[in-house]
N, C-alpha and C positions, 0 to 999 in steps of 0.2 A: 086568631091567635091563642094558643093554649093557655088555659088558666093554670095558676099555682097549684090548684087541687089536681088538675089533670097531669101536670108535670110529676107531681109527688106520686100519683097512682101509677105512671108510666115507669117512674124509677123503681118503685117497689116491685111492679111486675118483672122489671128487668133483673133485679136481684133475685127474685125467685126462680127465674128462668136459669140464671147463672148457677144457683145451688143445685138445680135438678141436673143441668149440664154436666157439671163437675162429678156429680154421684154416677151419672152413666159413664163417664169416661173412666172413673176409678173402678167401677164394677165390670168393665169391658163390654157395655152393652152399646157402645158407639165406636165407630171406625176412625173418627177424627173430631176436631173441635167443631166444624161446621155441622156434622152429623149430630154431635152431642147437643148443640144449641137447638136443632130442630126437634130433637127428642124432649129436650127441656121444655120447648113451647107446647108440644103437644101434651106432656104430662101435667103442666101446670094449667093448661086452658088459657094461656096468655094469647092476647091478640097477635096473629102472626104479621100483622101490619105494624105492630108497635115497636118501640124501641128496643134494640137487641143489646145485650151486654157486650161491652168492649173487650178487647184482649186483656187488657190490664185489669178489668173487674172480674173476668173470669180466672186469671192468674191468682188475683187476691183470694178468692173463694177457695180456689185449689190448695193455696198455702193454709188457709183457715181448715179446710176439711182434713188436709194430711196431718196437720198439728192435733186435731181434735181426736184422729184415731191412733197415731203412733207418737203424739207428742213433740215437741220443739226439738228435743234431742234426737228422736227418731229422723225427723225430717233433715236435721243437719247432717246425720250419718248417710242419708240417701244421697244427698247433694255432695258430700265428699266423695262418696263412691262413684257418683257420675263425674265428678271433676278428675279423679284418678283414671276413669276410662278415657276420657278426653286427652288428658296427658300421655296416656299409652298410645293412642292413635297418633297424635303429633309426634311422638317420640319414633314410632316406626316410620312414619313419612320422613322425617328429618334424616333418619340413619339410612334409609333407602336412597334417598337423593345424594347424600354425602359419598355413599359408597358406589352408586352405579351410574350417576349422572356425570358426565366427564368434566362438566363445570359447576359440579355441585357446590363447592365451596363458595361459589359467586353468587348463589341464588339466595333469595329472602327465605327466612325460615317460614314454614308453614304457620298458619295462624287460624284462629277461629273468629267468627263474626257474629255481630248481632246480640241478642240476649245472652247467649253462652259466654260471650267475652266478658260480661259482668256477673257471671256464675248464677244467672237468674234461669233455674231449671225446673220451674214448677209448670204444670199443666200440660204441655207437649214439649217435652226436652229434645227438641231437634237441634243438632249442632251442625252449623254451616262452617266448613273448612275451606281455605284456599291454599294450593300448593304449587309453587312455582317450579316447573322442571321440564326438560325435554323427554323425560321417560314417559312411556305410554301408560294409559289409565290401567290397561291390563296388568303391567309390570307393579305398578302400586298396589292394585287390588290383590295381586298374588302375595306380595309382602304383608299386606294386613291379614291376608288369611292364614299365612305361615306363622303370623304373629299372634294367632289365636282371637282375632276379632272378628267373630262371626263369619258369614260367608257373604263377601262383597258381590254386588252386580254393578256392571258398567252399563252407562247410558249417556244421554247428553242433556244439556240444559241451554235453552234459548236465552241470550243476554243481550245487554246493550252493545256488545263487542262481537256479536255473531254466535254461533253455536259452540258450546265448549264441552269437554268430556266432563262427565259427573259420575262419581263412585257413590252407590248407596249401600249402606249396611246397617243392620239393627243389631246394635250392641246389647249388652246386659242392662245397661242403665240409660241408654239414650238411643236415638236415631241419629245416624250421620249423612249428610250430604256434602261430599268433598269434591271441588271442582279443581280440575287441573288447569293452570294458568300458563300457557306457552311462554317461554322466556322473553321473546321479542315483542310480546304484546304489551302496549302501554295501558295499563289497567289502574285505574284510580282506587288505591288501597282504602280510601276513606268513604267510598260510597258503594251502595248496593249494586251488585252486578246486573240486576233486572230493572230495578225502578229508578235507580240513581240516586236514592236519598242517602243522606250522610248516616255513616254505620260505623259503630266502635268494633275494634279488633284487639286481639290479644295473642301473644305467642306463647311459647311453653314457659318460659321464665315468669312472665307476667301471671299466668294462671297458676303456676306453682306457688308463686308468693301468695295469692289469694286463698289457696288451698291451706297453705300453712297458717294464715291468719284466721281461717274460718273457725 
């Protein structure tokens, strides 16, 4: 059984790793969060078998790091810009479905899922989106490209419901993972497509309201 002193030391090491990992991400020395944590362990000399920082701890350090460099107002402006980009993506998707899907008016509006739905865009701003439509992923990707949202690529995602079309793109403020939901597929809107855990979602109107209140 680990002593109180040992737990405190492990927690302290984890915090040091988190700080080093966040710096590695901010300075572009890590390709993703997992790589950043490995770099943090190496740089701090922490025990690789010890406790690793959780995502929530890493996000807290990322927020603190950003505010220390650009201030609270600067972080707020960055999040507002990211939300505006998310709204632009949702708008393009909705407009495309309404204009080109024969039953577009009956489709549920595109929505974001997970942390982005709560406007939590620290650490690794990856925005997960679902769009219900009979239109092909290529059609949606072309609409996003014509709308000026980077250069999308089409692929697929293995989910609890089978393999689904996925569009990936790197925006100016966030990365996007857009999954096309076939209209006749009975997908639980309140659960993660892969793990099945309960997940929050928000449509254009909800996010716009959060941006106005930011």
